[in-house]
Each structure stands twice: as structure tokens, then as C-alpha cells.
C-alpha positions in Angstrom: 8.6 -38.7 -33.6 10.8 -36.0 -32.2 9.7 -32.2 -32.4 12.4 -29.6 -32.6 14.6 -32.4 -33.6 16.9 -29.9 -36.0 19.4 -29.1 -33.5 20.8 -29.7 -29.9 19.6 -32.3 -27.5 16.8 -32.8 -30.0 19.0 -34.0 -32.8 21.1 -35.8 -30.6 17.9 -37.7 -29.5 16.5 -38.7 -33.0 20.0 -40.2 -34.0 20.3 -42.0 -30.8 16.4 -43.7 -31.3 17.6 -44.2 -34.4 20.9 -46.2 -34.0 18.8 -48.2 -31.5 16.6 -49.4 -34.5 13.9 -47.2 -34.7 12.3 -45.2 -37.8 12.2 -41.7 -37.0 10.2 -38.5 -38.2 12.1 -35.5 -37.2 10.0 -32.3 -37.1 10.4 -28.5 -36.8 10.2 -25.5 -38.4 13.3 -24.9 -40.0 13.1 -27.6 -43.1 16.7 -27.6 -43.9 17.7 -28.7 -40.3 15.1 -31.4 -40.3 16.5 -32.7 -43.7 20.2 -33.1 -42.9 18.7 -35.2 -39.6 16.8 -37.1 -42.2 19.6 -38.0 -44.1 21.9 -38.8 -41.4 19.5 -41.2 -40.3 18.8 -42.7 -43.1 22.6 -43.2 -43.3 22.4 -45.3 -40.1 19.9 -47.7 -42.0 16.6 -46.4 -40.4 13.9 -45.3 -42.4 13.4 -41.4 -41.7 11.1 -38.6 -42.7 11.5 -34.9 -42.2 8.1 -32.7 -41.7 7.6 -28.9 -40.8 5.6 -28.4 -38.3 4.5 -25.2 -35.5 3.9 -27.4 -32.4 2.3 -24.4 -31.5 -0.4 -24.8 -33.8 -3.4 -27.7 -33.2 -4.1 -28.0 -37.4 -0.1 -27.9 -37.6 0.2 -31.1 -34.8 -2.9 -33.1 -36.4 -1.4 -32.8 -39.9 2.2 -34.5 -38.3 0.4 -37.1 -37.0 -1.5 -37.8 -39.7 1.9 -37.5 -41.8 3.4 -39.6 -40.0 1.5 -42.5 -40.3 0.7 -42.2 -43.5 4.8 -42.2 -44.2 5.2 -44.8 -41.7 2.5 -46.9 -41.3 2.3 -46.2 -37.7 3.3 -44.4 -34.5 4.7 -45.6 -31.5 6.4 -43.0 -29.5 6.6 -39.1 -29.2 9.6 -37.3 -28.0 8.3 -33.6 -26.8 11.2 -31.4 -27.5 10.9 -28.3 -29.2 11.4 -25.0 -26.6 12.4 -21.4 -26.3 13.9 -19.2 -24.0 13.9 -15.7 -22.8 15.7 -15.1 -19.9 14.9 -12.0 -17.9 14.5 -10.8 -14.3 10.6 -10.8 -13.6 10.5 -7.2 -13.5 11.7 -6.6 -17.1 10.1 -9.8 -18.7 7.2 -8.3 -20.6 3.9 -10.4 -20.3 4.1 -11.1 -24.4 7.5 -12.7 -23.6 6.4 -14.8 -20.9 3.1 -16.2 -23.3 5.7 -17.0 -25.9 7.7 -18.8 -23.6 4.4 -20.8 -22.4 2.9 -21.1 -25.8 5.9 -23.1 -27.2 7.0 -25.4 -24.2 4.0 -25.7 -22.5 0.6 -25.4 -24.8 2.7 -27.0 -27.5 3.8 -29.9 -25.7 -0.3 -30.6 -24.4 -1.4 -29.8 -28.3 1.3 -32.4 -30.1 0.7 -35.0 -27.2 -3.2 -34.3 -27.7 -2.7 -35.4 -31.0 -0.4 -38.2 -30.6 -2.0 -39.6 -27.8 -5.6 -40.1 -29.8 -3.8 -42.5 -32.2 -1.6 -44.1 -29.5 -4.7 -44.8 -27.4 -6.5 -46.0 -30.0 -4.1 -49.0 -30.9 -3.6 -49.8 -27.2 0.4 -48.9 -26.7 3.0 -46.2 -27.0 5.2 -43.8 -25.4 5.4 -40.5 -24.9 8.6 -38.4 -23.8 8.5 -34.9 -22.5 11.6 -33.0 -22.2 11.4 -31.0 -19.3 14.5 -29.3 -17.3 15.9 -29.4 -13.6 13.8 -25.7 -13.9 10.9 -28.0 -13.4 11.8 -28.4 -10.1 14.3 -25.9 -9.0 14.5 -21.9 -9.5 17.2 -19.9 -10.9 16.9 -15.7 -11.4 15.8 -14.8 -14.6 13.8 -18.3 -15.7 10.4 -17.3 -14.9 8.9 -17.9 -18.2 11.2 -21.2 -18.6 10.5 -22.7 -14.9 7.1 -22.0 -15.5 6.7 -23.7 -18.2 8.8 -27.0 -17.4 7.4 -27.1 -13.9 3.5 -27.2 -16.3 5.2 -29.9 -18.2 5.9 -32.2 -15.2 2.3 -31.9 -14.1 1.1 -32.6 -17.1 3.2 -35.3 -17.6 1.5 -37.0 -14.4 -1.6 -36.1 -15.6 -1.5 -37.8 -18.8 0.2 -40.8 -17.4 -2.7 -41.1 -15.4 -4.9 -41.0 -18.1 -3.7 -43.2 -20.4 -2.4 -45.7 -18.5 -5.6 -48.0 -19.0 -4.5 -47.7 -22.7 -1.2 -49.3 -22.3 0.6 -45.8 -22.9 3.3 -44.5 -20.5 4.1 -41.2 -20.4 7.6 -39.9 -18.7 9.8 -36.5 -18.7 13.5 -36.1 -18.7 14.9 -33.2 -16.5 18.6 -32.1 -18.2 20.7 -29.8 -16.5 22.8 -27.8 -18.6 23.7 -29.2 -22.1 26.2 -27.6 -24.6 23.7 -27.0 -27.3 22.7 -23.6 -29.3 19.9 -22.6 -26.5 22.7 -22.4 -23.7 25.6 -21.4 -25.7 25.2 -17.4 -24.4 25.6 -18.9 -21.0 28.6 -21.0 -22.0 30.6 -18.6 -23.7 29.8 -16.0 -20.6 32.6 -16.9 -18.2 30.5 -15.9 -14.6 27.8 -18.1 -15.6 29.7 -20.7 -17.2 31.8 -20.9 -13.6 28.7 -20.6 -11.9 26.8 -23.6 -13.5 29.8 -25.8 -13.6 30.6 -25.4 -9.7 27.1 -25.8 -9.1 27.1 -29.2 -10.4 28.2 -32.1 -8.8 29.8 -33.9 -11.2 31.8 -30.6 -12.5 31.0 -29.9 -15.7 28.2 -29.4 -18.3 26.5 -32.2 -19.9 26.9 -33.2 -23.6 23.8 -33.8 -25.8 25.1 -36.9 -26.7 24.4 -38.0 -22.9 21.0 -38.1 -23.1 21.0 -41.3 -25.5 20.4 -43.7 -22.7 17.7 -41.8 -21.2 15.3 -41.0 -24.2 16.1 -45.0 -25.6 15.2 -46.5 -22.0 12.0 -44.2 -22.0 11.4 -45.2 -25.7 12.1 -48.9 -25.2 10.0 -51.7 -23.2 12.5 -51.6 -20.7 10.5 -48.9 -19.4 6.8 -50.3 -19.5 6.3 -50.0 -15.9 7.4 -46.4 -15.3 5.0 -43.8 -15.9 4.4 -39.9 -14.5 8.1 -40.1 -13.7 10.7 -37.2 -14.8 14.3 -38.9 -15.2 16.5 -36.7 -14.2 19.9 -36.0 -16.4 21.7 -33.6 -14.4 24.8 -34.4 -13.3 23.8 -34.2 -9.7 22.2 -31.1 -9.5 18.9 -31.6 -8.1 20.8 -33.9 -5.5 22.1 -31.2 -3.4 
């Protein structure tokens, strides 16, 4: 199960898991986008379903978990990826905007992970992969809401890892830096911001969505069975400074 799978990093991770042999359910609020992903995955030879879901809704997430099992027989992996951002200085950021980002990026992860976690702990195996960010560990101006949500995700990941480890469920996170996606396109098209990000990254470039493939496949596979509560940075060296 990959949430926010219709585009950007979510789409790339869904395709990477399918290429590695997984059957994949693609979820988002936009049916046309996830249906495109579903069709692409089916063309790779894997089973795939597209299920619309608002991950901020508890009933939607419960339905998503139930339908996943009904359609594919079981669930083994959850990739919590759905997210939004509002870039504003703290003094200009409205409380409702702050709450909106946390509702989707943090509370939504909690709600979705809890729905799937019930199934994974009951069956005694599974993987949860929460998509965090370098901003879960470092700070940048105009990112108060997003950084707050990602810092929360990393702590939530650790707590779930501890609580679910007796049930053989590993919970980890991935911390990307700046990748070229729809979410970051305004920054990429801003010459000053693009130059700052490129210059701040030791590898000297932005990431490409397909470069998350190795991380998500590793954390979804048996290769990571002794890894839990960890955030794997895929950041071109950003957090090495």
C-alpha cells in the first residue's frame, strides 16, 4: 500500500516496489492519477489496485485497509507518503494553514499507520515506511509547518517501532532532501532557491524520484528485518554538513 501514489515520489516508490515483485495498491484522493499508476504496474506484471482515500479521515483509512485485504488477500507493507506543504514565514503563517499541514503530514500518517498496524500486528509481520524529510532533522526558513510535521513523523516512527517490534513489524522512515517533483517545482523554477539548494547539497544536484527506489525496496524487504526505528536519509549528503 502506497499513499500519495498518484505522482512524484509516491508514484516512483509504487513503481519501484512493483518492479521488485510486489503487488501494489495505489491510494490518493485523485482517482485518475492512481488509476494511471495501477495500469502502469499491471503492465509490469504485478497485481495492482487503485483506491481513493483521504488519509486524514479515520473511516477512509479503515476502509482502505479493509479493501486492500479484500482485493489482494493480505497486506505486508505500508508506505505512508501523502503530504502537503505551505511555505511561509512564521509571522505570516496562519494557524489554520499550520494545522492543515500537520493534519495531512502527521495526523494522517498516525491514522493510516494505526489502521494498517492493526492488521500487521495481528498477522505477526509487516513493514511500515513513513516518508519524512531532511526537515525532520534540520531547519530552513519558511518551513515551520512542514518541519514540525516531519520532526513529528520521525518520533512517531520510533514509538511505533518500539510498540510493534514484539509483533515482528518493522517501522522505519526515509528522509529525502530536495527531489524534482510537483511539490518542489516552484522552488526548482526559482533560480535563487534552486541555486541555494544545489549549492547546499554536497553531491551538487537535486535528487530524481527514481533514486528513492533502493531505499524503499530495502526497507520493504527481508533485507531490513533487523532495522527498525531508523530514518534513512536519501539527501545527497545534505545532513552530513
